[in-house]
C-alpha positions in Angstrom: 5.1 -17.6 6.8 5.3 -15.3 3.8 2.6 -14.9 1.3 3.2 -15.1 -2.6 0.3 -12.5 -3.7 0.3 -9.1 -2.8 -3.2 -7.5 -1.3 -4.4 -3.8 -1.2 -7.3 -2.0 0.8 -8.4 1.5 1.4 -7.1 2.0 5.2 -9.4 5.1 5.5 -13.1 5.6 5.1 -14.6 6.8 2.2 -15.0 10.9 1.9 -12.0 12.4 3.8 -9.7 14.9 2.3 -6.8 12.3 2.3 -7.0 8.3 1.6 -4.8 6.1 2.5 -4.3 2.7 0.3 -2.3 0.2 1.9 -0.4 -2.7 0.0 1.2 -5.9 1.4 3.0 -8.9 -0.1 5.9 -9.7 -2.1 4.9 -7.5 -5.1 4.6 -4.4 -3.1 8.1 -2.8 -4.1 7.4 -3.8 -8.0 4.0 -2.0 -7.8 5.8 1.1 -6.3 8.2 1.0 -8.9 5.7 0.6 -11.7 3.3 2.9 -10.7 4.7 5.5 -8.2 7.4 8.2 -9.6 9.1 10.7 -6.9 9.4 14.3 -8.0 12.5 14.9 -9.6 13.2 11.1 -10.3 13.0 8.8 -12.9 11.7 5.6 -12.5 15.0 3.4 -12.8 16.4 5.4 -9.9 13.5 5.2 -7.4 14.7 2.9 -4.5 12.6 4.2 -1.7 14.2 4.6 1.9 12.3 2.5 4.4 10.0 4.4 6.6 10.7 7.6 4.9 7.6 9.5 3.2 8.3 10.3 -0.4 6.4 12.9 -2.7 5.5 12.2 -6.0 2.8 11.1 -8.5 0.8 7.9 -9.1 0.8 7.2 -13.0 -1.4 5.1 -15.2 0.3 4.9 -18.7 2.4 8.1 -18.5 -0.9 9.8 -17.2 -0.7 11.6 -13.9 -3.6 10.4 -11.7 -2.6 11.9 -8.7 0.0 13.8 -6.7 0.5 12.0 -3.4 3.1 10.5 -1.0 4.2 7.3 -0.6 5.9 5.3 2.4 7.7 1.7 1.7 8.1 -0.7 4.8 10.6 -3.3 4.3 10.0 -6.7 5.5 9.7 -7.7 8.4 9.6 -4.0 9.7 5.7 -3.7 8.8 2.5 -4.2 10.1 2.2 -7.3 8.5 5.7 -8.7 8.6 5.7 -8.5 4.6 6.8 -5.6 2.5 4.2 -3.2 2.2 3.6 0.2 1.7 0.9 3.1 2.2 0.1 5.5 -0.5 -1.5 8.8 0.5 -3.8 10.0 -2.5 -6.4 12.8 -2.2 -9.9 11.4 -1.0 -11.9 12.2 -4.4 -13.8 9.3 -5.1 -12.5 9.1 -8.8 -8.8 9.4 -7.5 -9.5 6.5 -5.2 -11.2 4.3 -7.6 -8.5 4.8 -9.9 -5.5 4.5 -7.7 -7.4 1.1 -6.7 -7.5 -0.1 -10.4 -4.0 0.5 -10.9 -2.8 -1.8 -8.1 -5.2 -4.4 -9.3 -3.9 -3.9 -12.9 -0.7 -4.7 -11.8 -1.4 -8.0 -10.1 -2.4 -7.2 -6.5 -5.6 -8.1 -5.3 -8.4 -6.7 -3.3 -7.8 -7.6 0.5 -10.1 -9.8 2.6 -11.7 -8.0 5.5 -9.4 -8.6 8.3 -6.6 -9.9 5.8 -3.8 -7.7 6.8 -4.4 -8.3 10.8 -4.5 -12.0 9.5 -1.2 -11.9 8.0 0.2 -10.0 11.1 -1.0 -12.6 13.0 0.2 -15.6 10.9 3.7 -13.6 10.5 4.2 -13.5 14.1 3.6 -9.5 14.2 0.7 -9.5 16.7 -0.7 -12.4 19.1 -4.0 -13.5 19.4 -5.4 -11.1 21.8 -3.9 -8.3 19.8 -5.6 -9.4 16.6 -9.0 -9.6 18.3 -8.4 -6.2 19.6 -8.2 -5.0 16.0 -11.3 -6.8 15.2 -13.0 -5.4 18.0 -12.3 -1.7 16.7 
């Protein structure tokens, strides 16, 4: 089962030095190409190597929001079984807020609690006991 929408959520608690924002769904690669520009590369040339960290910047209308890293996971080789990504930004509340708003402006929606694990279960990436173990944590 592959969902048509793209979801995002912080994957780390607020207040840390680094914040991880996780994305999953059909539009993940498009969002990366739209908002993340690797250092020394043009937007048109950005084709992320799956499971490799890429350094660059997160941009909104040409304005740098934050220098950051991103990792792209091509389906089915991700936690959810879908195209997915993690963007590692600085943990400033304003940077995190702007990054989340940026992905929302690109058409993604905020994930419901447990939705990444739900997708992993529905896509056969984990079984019920694995999903329950995540819930228990």
